[in-house]
N, C-alpha and C positions, 0 to 999 in steps of 0.2 A: 480557516478554510476549510470547505466541505470535500469528502472523499471523491465526489464526481468531478470536482474542479482539478484533481490531480491525476485521475486514472490514465490520461493521455500522455503522461510524462515517460520517456523512454528508458525506464529502469525495470520494467517487468511487473509492475503493479496490476496493470489490466489482466496480464496472464494469470496472476494469483486468483483474481477476482472472477475471472471466466472459469476458472477451475474450482469455484467454491460451490459445493452442491447444495444450493439454497433451494427450498421446496415451495416457497411462495413469491411470486412476482412483487409482492408488497413487501415482504422482508428485504429483497434486494434493493427496493426504492428506498427503504428506511437506512440501509447500510449506506447507500450512496449519498443521502442527504445529510449523514453524520458529520458534524464538525470535529475536527482533529482535536482531540483532548491534549490539554498541555499542563495539568496537574497531576502531581504523583498520586493523589488519592484516588482519582478516577481511573487512571491507568492501573493501578494495584487492584482495585475492585474488580476492573474488567478481567483481570487475569485469574483473581481468585474464583469468579463464576466459571471461566473456562476450565481452570483446572478441575473443578468438580464435574462438568459434562464430561471431559476427557477421560477422567477416571471410570465413569459409568459407561462411556461407549467403548472403551477398550476391553471391557469385561463380556466375554462370549454369552454368559448367563442372561445378559440384559438384552439382548438383540430382538427379541420377540416384542418387548415392550417398546423398544426404540423403533422398530419398524411401524408399529402401530401409532407412535407418536408422529413419525414422518408421513404416514398417510394421512393423519388427521390434518397436518400442517398444510398438505396440498390444498386443502379446502379454504385456507385463510385469505380472504378478500379485504381489500382496503373499502371502508365505508365512511371514510371521514365526512363526506358531504351529508350523509344522512345523519351523523352524529352531529354536525353543525346546524342541522335543522332542529334536532331536539334542543340544542343548547339555546336556539332563538325562539323555541316553543313553536315551531311550526306544527301544522297537522300532517303526519306522515301518510303516504299512500301504502297500498297493500305490498309493493315491491320493497319499499323501505322497511316497512314492519318485518317482513321476511328477512332482511339484511339483519335486523337487529337481533331477531329470534336466532338466527343461524349462528351469529357471532356469539351471543350468550351460550347456546348449547355446546359449541365448540369448545369455547373457554372451559366449561365444566368438564368436558370429557378430557381435555389436555391436561387438566388440574389433577384429575384422578390418576392419569398415567404418570404424572411428575411425581405424585405423591408415591406411586408404587416403586419408582426409581430412586427416591430420597433426594429429589432436587426441587421440591417444592418450596424449601427455604430459599434457594439461590435467586428466583426471579417470582415477585409477587404477582399473582393473577386475581384481581377484584372477584368476591363472590357474586355471581350473576343469577342466582336461583330465582330470586324475586322477579328478574325480568323475564325468565322462562315461564314462571307461573302466570304473569300478566298476559303473554302471548300464546300460552298452551292452557287454557282454561279446562280442557277435558283430560289433560295429563297424559297425552299419547306419546310425547318424546318423538315427534316427527318433526324433521326439519322444512316444514312447508307451513304457510300461513294464509288464511283467509278470515272474514269475519264470522266467527262460528256461532251456531245457533245458541250456545251456552251463555253467550253475552246478553241475550235478551230473550225473553219469553214472548214478548209481541213479536219480534222479529221472526223466531222460530215458527210462530202462528200463521204469520202472513206468508213464508215461504211454503208451507204446507198448503196454504189456500192457492197460491200460483201453480204448485205442482199438479193439483187436481184438475184444475181449469184446461179445458181444451184449447181455448184461445188466450193469447197474450192479454193480460189485463194491465193497462197502463197505469191505472190508479194504484192498484196493490204493488206493483214495481216502484213507483215513485215514492211510495210510503215506506217500503222496505229500504230503499236506497236512502232516505233521509234518516232513518234509524242507523243505518250502517255508517253514514258520515258523523253521527253523533257519537257512534261507538268509537270511530278512529280518532276523533277528538279527544274522547276521554282517555283512550288508552296512550295516545302521544303525550297528553299531559302527565300521566302516571310515569311514563318512561323518561320524561325530560329530566327528572332528578338523578337519574342514573348516567346521564350523558358523559360525565367525566370518568366514571367506572368503565364504561364501554370504551372509551378512548384509551384508558390505560390498559385494558386487557388487550385491545388490538395491538398496542405496541409491545406489551409483554410476550405474546405470542410470537411476534417477530424476533424478538430477542432470543426466545427459546429456539426457533429456526436457525438463526445465525450462530448460535453457540454450538449447536448439534454440527453445521457445516464446518465451522472453525474446527473442532475437535477431529472429526474426520479428515480434514485437510492436513492437520498435524500427523495423523497416523499415515496417511498416504505419502507425505513427501518427508517423513522423518524429522520434523521441526521440533524446536525445542522450546521451553518456557525461559524467557529470560529474567535475570535478575536486574532491579532497578539501581542504577549506578547512585551512590551518595557521595561521590569524591570527583565528580565532573569527567571520570574516565570511561569511555566506551570501548568494548574489547570484546572480540569474537574469536572462538576456536572452531577451526573446522567450517568456516563460512562458506557457503555455496549459492550459486544462482539457480533456482528450479527451472526456470525455462530454459537456460543453456545447458543444464545438465540433461534435462530430458531430451534436447535436440542432440547431444553428443551420444547419449546412449543409444538413440535410434540409429546412430552410426557405428554402433559397437565401439564407442570411445568412451572414456571416464573422464568425468571433471575432477580436477585437482583442488581441493578444498584449501582456503588460505586462512592464515591466523593473522590478526591485525588489532592494533589498540591505538587509540588517539584521545587527545584532550584538548586545552585550549591552546596548545602550542603548535604552528603550523606544521602539517606533516606533508612531505613532498615524496611523491612516489616516481621513480625514474625506470626506465627499462626499454628494451628494443621494441619496435613495432611488432604487432601480434604478441605482445608479451602478457596480455591480459589486464593491463592497466585500467582500461576503460571497464571491462567486467567487473573489476573491483570497485570502481566507483558507482557503477550501476546497482550492484549488490548493497553497498552500504547505503545507498538512499533507499533502495527496497526495503532493506531491514529497518531502518528508521522509521519509514511510514507504517510497516507492518506492526512495530512495536508500539506507536502511538495510537494506532486503531486496535490494539489488542489481540492480534494475530500470531499464531505461532512464528517462530524465527528460523530462518533456514540455516542453521549452524549446530555444531555438537555443544557448545556451550556459548551464552551470551550475557553480557552486562552492558546495559545501554543506559546513556543520560538522557533526561527529557529535555526537548528542545521546543522553544516557542515557534521557530520558523525553519524551514528546510529549503535550501536553495540547491538546485541542481544543474550546474551549467555544462553542457556537453557541445563539442564543436559541431560545425556545418549546421548552424541554426538560421540558415537564410530564411528571409521572411519576404516573400513576393508580395503579399498583401500590403505590408508596410513600405515597400520599397526599400529593404534593408539588404546590404550584402551579408555574407557570412560573418565578416569581420565586424560590421557595424552592429549586426544582432548580438554577436558575442559580447562586444563591448557594453552595450545597453544592458544586457543581463547581469554582468559583472559590476556595472555601476550601480545596479539596484541592490546588490549584496553590500557594496561598499556603504551606500546609503543607510541600509537597515544596520550595519555594524555600528552605527553611531548612537543608536538607541540603547535601552536597557535589556532588550530582548536576547534571549540565549538562541544562538543561530549555528546551525550546521551547514557550512558552505562547502560542497563537493564540486570541483571545477576541473574540468578534463582538458588538459594541454591548451591553456588559453594563448592567445596571439599566434596560433600555429600557421595562419595563412598570411602573416606579414613577414617582412625580410628579418633575417636572424638577429642582427644587431638591435632593432627596435624591439623586436619579440622579447629578446633576453632583457632588455631593459623594462619593458612594461610587466614582465612576470616578475622580475626582482622588487620593482616598486609595489607590486600588488601584495606580495608575501609581507612585506613591511607595513603596509597600511591595514592588513587584517590581522596583523599580530597583535591583537587585543584580547582582554580576558573573557569577553562574552561570546568570542567567536571559536569555534572548532573548525579549522579549515584542513580540508584533505584535498591536495592538487597533484595530478599527474603533469609532467612537464617533459620535453625532450631538450629543454635548454640547460646548459650549464650555468646557472644563475650564481649571482654575486653570494659570498657566504653571509649566512643569517643565523639566527639562533633557532632556525626551524630543525625539526626531526626529519632525517632523510632515510627513506626506504627504497630498495631496488629489487626488481624482479630478478631472480638470479640468472634466468637466461638458459642458453644451451649448455646442456651437460650430457655427454656421450650420445650426441646427435638427436637429442630430445629437449623440448623446451620444459624447463623447471619453472612454475609459477610461484614458487615460494617467495615471500618478502622477506628481505634480510635488512638489518639496519646498517648504513653506511655513514662515515663521516663526512665525505665530500659529496659534491652533487655531480659528478662526472656521469655523462649519460653513456651506457654500454653501445658499442658499434658491432651490431650483430646482423645488420640489414642482408649483407651478402649470405651469411650462413642460412639465414631463414629462407632468403630466396632459393638457394641451392636446395634446401630440403623440400622445397615445393616442386623441385623439377623444372625449374626455370631454365631457359636457353643457356647452355654452357658457355658458348662464345661470349654472350652479353657480360656474364658473371666474371668470367676471365679477363676480359677488358676491362671491368671496372676494378678488379684487384691490381691490375697493372696501373691504371691511372692513381689509385691509392698509394701504391709503392712509390711511384714517381714524384707524387705531391709530398709524401714524407720525406723523400731524400732531397727535394728542393727546400723545404723547410729547414732541415738539417743544415744544408748548405748556407742557408741565409743566416741562420743562428750563428753559426760557426764564423762567418764573415764579421758579424755585429760585434761579437766578444773576442775576436782576434785569434781564433783557433783555424789550423788547417783542416778541412773536412776528413782528411785521412788522418787525422790524429797529431800532426805536428805543430807546434806553435809557431806561427808566421810572424807575429810581432808580440813582444812582450806586453801583457796586460796594462802595466804602469805606463808604457809609452802611449797607450791608447786612453789614458785617463781613468782607468778602472782600477779601484783599490781593492786588493784581495782581502 
């Protein structure tokens, strides 16, 4: 899947791409058209290159050369149509010949700067000096093109004659134009053998642009280089979501980083509403995509397992176009995960509170069954839920919740799946109407009292603590 097909997922990927300081529109298109790498060697190589750029960028002594490099990259334009014409041995017009000359000269200039920065071994740029020689016969090194007199003595003579003529001479003009056409055809044939090199140079310059932008983004957001997992375990220390962090800081609030690890054993996250569970899933999704595409990771430390497919299923996915309700759309998305899990591909499934819109009994049954179905070796499942589901072999984490009147978003491991009951505390902290909250607390107390009385009568105990009927008389063995 290409990056442009993933950008609208609600995980923050678009925010990271919008805040990537790329200097050429062509470079951005190259990035968006990139297929998600799925092999370790490609990802390792991408990070190896990025690390070299990062080390150069962070050194103040290199800023002058980097500024020159960025200025040059602003002039990078896509000329794939012209390159395709060369491959097909078409005769180029003057504009196309200018495009080729401009790209060749730009490549040479950038290659020289890359050499000074000692980055020339990282990204190969083909030598296009011969292309420049063909298009710049006078050696003027000017990024413009026309059919120079140097190409033909006869053409030069005809132009001199036309210049001294007081009136337009159609015969001279037609003869000169014919020679110019012959020269274009000859030049185009000479250049056609460099079509592949031109195409490679164009792509290499875009990679330079992208790696510079990624390196600066790492510095701006304090991102880290991840290690590639060799044991199937993904773990983050101090993981944060850049977009949420920026939004909080604008309101003079701090983002609380999270530590988390998961593998091919289902990981269930519980916690109160507004407990940051959805943000955790969004951040995990974002980090996985950033990792696969070779970006810095928003965490203090990271070790990430390579995945073949990533599924992010978040609630409230109503599809008006397809005529689906929120529940139906959610079921369709989760069904796609289940079907994919039956193949041999390594899958990361991140599912946010499934079946939240149905009744609690059926919802609990659906979520419990989903955990059992996805409890397979090739799937790493991380799921948030507000249901107290049946015991499984899954790993359970819980948001710590309210401590001293503040929300603590730290994830702690727990043995059972009991969901914290903190909705009233959170509502109270938001300044919600006190009468409403007080009435709700009273109803909860009454409900618990009724449940206790019912239980007491069932097992033969007086609610006040006295035995009303011996247990053995009720058929209950101690």
